[in-house]
C-alpha positions in Angstrom: 144.2 -27.1 194.3 144.2 -30.6 195.8 141.9 -33.4 194.4 139.8 -33.3 197.5 139.0 -29.6 197.6 135.9 -28.1 195.9 136.6 -26.8 192.4 136.9 -23.0 192.7 134.9 -20.8 195.0 133.7 -17.2 194.5 134.7 -15.6 191.2 135.4 -11.9 190.6 131.9 -11.6 189.1 130.3 -12.8 192.3 129.5 -16.4 191.0 129.8 -18.8 193.9 130.6 -22.1 192.2 130.6 -24.1 195.4 127.2 -22.9 196.4 125.8 -23.6 192.9 127.2 -27.1 192.9 125.6 -27.8 196.3 122.3 -26.3 195.2 122.3 -28.6 192.2 123.2 -31.7 194.2 120.6 -30.9 196.9 117.8 -31.3 194.4 118.8 -35.0 194.0 117.1 -34.8 190.6 120.3 -34.8 188.5 120.6 -33.4 185.0 117.3 -35.0 184.1 115.7 -32.7 186.7 117.0 -29.6 184.9 115.6 -30.9 181.6 112.3 -31.6 183.1 112.3 -28.1 184.5 112.5 -26.8 181.0 116.0 -25.2 181.1 116.9 -23.6 177.8 120.5 -22.7 178.7 122.9 -24.9 180.7 123.9 -23.6 184.2 127.4 -22.2 184.5 128.7 -25.2 186.5 128.3 -27.3 183.3 130.3 -25.0 181.0 133.6 -26.4 179.9 136.7 -24.5 178.9 136.9 -24.1 175.1 140.1 -26.2 174.9 138.4 -29.2 176.5 135.7 -29.0 173.8 138.1 -29.0 170.9 137.3 -31.4 168.0 139.7 -33.4 166.0 141.8 -31.5 163.5 140.6 -33.8 160.7 137.0 -35.1 160.4 136.7 -38.6 161.9 134.8 -41.3 160.1 131.1 -41.3 160.9 130.1 -44.6 159.2 130.6 -48.0 160.7 132.7 -49.4 157.9 135.2 -46.5 157.9 135.4 -46.4 161.6 135.9 -50.1 161.8 139.2 -49.6 160.0 140.4 -47.4 162.9 138.4 -49.0 165.8 138.7 -52.7 164.8 135.6 -55.0 164.8 136.5 -58.5 165.9 134.2 -61.4 165.3 135.0 -63.8 168.1 133.6 -66.8 166.3 134.8 -66.1 162.7 138.4 -67.3 162.8 140.6 -69.9 164.6 141.2 -68.9 168.2 144.9 -68.0 167.5 143.9 -65.6 164.8 141.3 -63.9 167.0 143.9 -63.5 169.7 146.2 -61.9 167.2 143.5 -59.5 166.1 142.8 -58.6 169.7 146.5 -58.1 170.3 146.9 -55.7 167.4 143.9 -53.7 168.6 145.1 -53.6 172.2 148.6 -52.5 171.2 147.5 -49.8 168.8 144.2 -48.2 169.5 143.2 -49.8 172.9 139.6 -50.1 171.7 137.7 -52.7 169.7 134.2 -53.8 169.1 133.3 -57.5 169.3 130.5 -59.5 167.6 129.4 -63.1 168.3 130.4 -62.4 171.9 127.8 -64.6 173.6 125.8 -61.9 175.3 122.2 -62.3 174.2 120.7 -59.4 172.4 117.6 -59.5 174.6 119.8 -59.0 177.7 121.5 -56.0 176.0 118.2 -54.5 175.1 116.7 -55.3 178.4 119.4 -53.6 180.5 119.2 -50.4 178.3 115.5 -50.3 178.7 115.7 -50.8 182.4 118.2 -48.0 182.8 116.0 -45.7 180.7 112.9 -46.7 182.8 114.8 -45.9 186.0 115.8 -42.5 184.9 112.4 -41.5 183.5 110.6 -42.3 186.7 109.3 -39.3 188.8 112.2 -37.6 190.7 110.8 -38.6 194.1 111.2 -42.3 193.2 114.9 -41.8 192.2 115.8 -39.7 195.2 115.7 -42.7 197.4 118.8 -44.0 195.6 120.6 -40.6 195.3 123.7 -40.6 197.4 127.5 -40.0 197.5 128.1 -42.5 200.2 130.5 -45.0 198.5 129.8 -47.6 201.2 126.4 -48.2 199.5 126.6 -50.8 196.7 123.9 -49.1 194.7 123.9 -45.3 194.3 122.4 -42.8 191.9 124.0 -39.4 191.4 125.1 -36.9 188.8 128.8 -36.6 188.4 130.7 -38.7 191.0 133.4 -36.0 190.9 131.0 -33.1 191.0 132.8 -31.2 193.8 136.3 -31.7 192.4 136.0 -31.4 188.6 136.6 -28.2 186.7 133.2 -28.5 185.1 130.3 -30.8 185.5 129.1 -33.2 182.8 125.6 -33.4 181.3 124.7 -36.9 182.5 123.3 -38.9 185.4 124.6 -42.3 186.6 123.2 -45.3 188.4 126.3 -47.1 189.9 126.1 -50.7 191.0 128.8 -52.9 192.6 127.9 -56.3 191.4 131.0 -58.4 192.3 132.6 -59.9 194.3 129.8 -59.1 196.8 126.5 -58.4 194.8 123.8 -56.3 196.4 120.7 -57.9 197.8 118.0 -57.8 195.1 115.9 -55.4 197.2 118.8 -52.9 197.1 118.5 -52.5 193.4 115.8 -50.3 191.9 112.9 -52.3 190.7 113.4 -50.9 187.1 116.7 -52.7 186.8 116.5 -55.4 189.5 116.5 -58.5 187.3 118.1 -57.2 184.1 121.1 -55.7 185.8 122.2 -59.0 187.5 121.5 -61.0 184.4 123.4 -58.6 182.2 126.3 -58.5 184.7 126.7 -62.3 184.6 126.7 -62.3 180.8 129.2 -59.4 180.5 131.5 -61.2 183.0 131.7 -64.3 180.8 132.7 -62.1 177.9 135.3 -60.2 180.0 136.9 -63.6 181.0 136.9 -64.7 177.4 138.7 -61.5 176.4 141.2 -61.8 179.2 141.9 -65.4 178.0 142.6 -64.2 174.5 144.8 -61.3 175.7 146.7 -63.7 178.0 147.4 -66.0 175.0 148.4 -63.0 172.8 151.1 -62.2 175.4 152.4 -65.8 175.2 151.0 -66.7 178.6 148.6 -69.4 179.6 145.0 -68.6 178.8 144.1 -68.4 182.4 147.0 -66.2 183.5 145.1 -62.9 183.8 142.1 -64.6 185.2 144.3 -66.2 187.9 145.7 -62.8 188.7 142.2 -61.8 189.6 141.7 -59.2 186.8 138.0 -59.7 186.7 137.2 -60.4 190.4 135.4 -57.0 190.8 132.6 -55.8 188.6 131.2 -52.3 188.9 128.5 -51.2 186.5 128.0 -47.5 185.7 124.7 -47.0 183.8 124.8 -43.5 182.3 121.8 -41.5 181.1 122.6 -38.5 178.9 119.5 -36.3 178.5 119.2 -34.0 175.5 121.3 -30.9 176.1 120.1 -27.4 175.1 123.6 -26.2 174.5 125.7 -29.2 173.6 128.5 -27.1 172.2 129.3 -25.7 175.7 129.6 -28.9 177.7 130.4 -32.6 177.5 128.5 -35.8 178.4 131.7 -37.3 179.9 135.1 -35.5 180.1 138.3 -36.8 178.7 139.6 -39.7 180.8 141.0 -43.2 180.8 139.5 -46.1 182.8 141.2 -47.3 186.0 140.4 -50.9 185.2 141.8 -54.0 183.6 139.1 -54.1 180.9 135.8 -52.3 180.3 132.9 -53.7 178.4 130.6 -51.0 177.1 127.1 -51.1 175.7 125.8 -48.0 174.0 122.5 -47.3 172.2 123.6 -44.3 170.1 126.7 -42.3 169.1 128.6 -39.8 171.1 131.6 -41.8 172.3 135.0 -40.6 171.0 138.5 -42.0 171.3 141.6 -39.9 171.3 144.1 -41.4 168.8 147.6 -40.3 167.8 147.7 -38.2 164.7 143.9 -38.5 164.2 142.6 -36.6 167.2 139.1 -37.4 168.4 137.5 -40.3 166.5 133.9 -41.4 166.7 133.0 -44.9 167.8 129.6 -45.3 166.2 127.3 -48.1 167.6 127.3 -51.3 165.6 124.1 -53.3 166.0 124.6 -56.3 168.3 128.2 -55.4 169.1 129.9 -54.5 172.4 132.8 -52.2 172.9 135.9 -53.4 174.8 138.7 -51.1 175.9 141.9 -51.6 177.7 142.1 -50.0 181.1 145.1 -48.3 182.9 145.7 -51.3 185.1 146.2 -53.6 182.2 148.5 -51.1 180.5 150.6 -51.2 183.7 150.5 -55.0 184.0 151.4 -55.5 180.3 154.3 -53.1 180.8 152.9 -50.7 178.2 152.3 -53.3 175.5 148.6 -52.8 175.7 147.3 -49.2 175.5 144.7 -47.6 177.7 143.4 -44.7 175.5 141.7 -41.6 176.7 138.1 -41.1 175.6 135.1 -38.9 176.1 131.4 -38.6 175.4 129.9 -35.6 173.6 126.8 -33.9 175.1 123.6 -35.3 173.6 122.6 -33.2 170.6 119.3 -34.9 170.1 116.2 -32.7 170.7 114.2 -35.4 172.4 116.0 -38.7 172.7 118.3 -39.5 175.6 121.5 -41.5 175.2 122.0 -44.5 177.4 125.1 -46.6 178.0 126.1 -49.3 180.4 129.8 -49.6 181.3 131.1 -52.7 183.0 134.4 -52.1 184.8 136.4 -55.2 185.6 139.1 -55.1 188.1 140.9 -56.9 190.9 139.1 -57.1 194.3 140.1 -53.7 195.7 138.6 -54.4 199.1 140.3 -57.7 199.9 143.3 -58.2 197.6 146.7 -57.4 199.0 148.5 -58.7 195.9 151.1 -56.4 194.3 150.5 -56.0 190.6 153.5 -55.2 188.5 154.6 -55.3 184.9 154.9 -58.7 183.2 158.3 -58.8 181.5 160.4 -61.5 180.0 163.6 -59.9 181.3 164.6 -58.2 178.1 162.6 -55.1 178.7 162.9 -53.1 182.0 159.6 -52.5 183.9 158.0 -49.1 183.1 155.8 -49.0 186.2 156.1 -49.8 189.9 154.2 -52.6 191.5 151.0 -51.5 193.3 148.0 -53.0 195.0 144.6 -52.8 193.4 143.3 -50.7 196.3 146.1 -48.2 196.0 145.7 -47.9 192.3 142.0 -47.4 192.2 142.0 -45.1 195.3 144.5 -42.8 193.7 142.7 -42.8 190.3 139.4 -42.1 192.0 140.9 -39.2 194.0 141.8 -37.5 190.7 138.3 -37.8 189.3 138.2 -37.5 185.5 141.1 -35.0 185.3 144.6 -35.8 184.3 146.2 -39.2 183.7 146.6 -41.0 187.1 148.5 -43.9 185.5 151.5 -41.7 185.1 151.8 -41.5 188.9 152.8 -45.1 188.9 155.4 -44.8 186.1 158.9 -45.4 187.5 160.6 -42.1 188.1 157.5 -40.1 187.7 156.1 -40.0 191.2 157.4 -36.5 191.9 155.4 -35.1 189.0 152.1 -36.8 189.9 151.8 -36.6 193.6 
């Protein structure tokens, strides 16, 4: 099956998956609409294969202190800059995820954007339908599962997607519930992302502005996810296993559910740390760093709460995929051969987007691997 074809059609038992997907999408009410309708069992389109629901073979830590040993917590203001850069380098080279404190993003903006996303999703369905679209030409779009018609199973979440940079939407294009807070939070998250890129540049022995000058944060897309309570969380996921097609991602979450896939440990929880933000290395930065920094697969469990939705705001920082013609290739000192071919941001993101959340698109760009990931 190609990435652009609908996932499965009529099964031997008469289940027409394509028709069920279209019927769900036509409601323009998302997963929240199903919950509001009082469903007590998830529709078949949301049921994942048992192997994709497998837990870690050994119990992951569930407390912040223990998890911090695995998913590092970096205080950006607690040590000399060189030491902070070294801490970030170790995290980027080993687990690809870290939480940051004293990051400069005001807590009131963090709380404000979470509240705004919650307000938007909890409006009457007819208000949200005005923003429901799969038209990627629109800078602001509400939908459930951007890869709904190509994934093997749908995820139990709805998403408000906003393209904030380099060409921000007009204020009136944004839903009123998030109009001010989204732009303010995006500005604050951008400052943090540039700070992180400076430290990562220094950790590679480059000038602090090297990655910034490459345009690694020219583009900002914000995916605000709303995970309603799920009646059968053991049968589905909030977000499938995937890696981000970005340079870096800055994530704000209000409750647990995020898990990271780590060597020898399996799926490890990333519990929320009050006031902290999560940063993870994206596939594009793994390519540019020639594999020194790791882009790690992660997922979100379906919401097990009986009455509390989970909300997260993911800021995806990338090159300008619409205008940039620059070729991005591995940075090497000549001693190590490049692991990946050079590619434009547009080609990289387009290929990753075409694959949805399935597979590992980065491998398509590994030298010598094209024939296996076409």
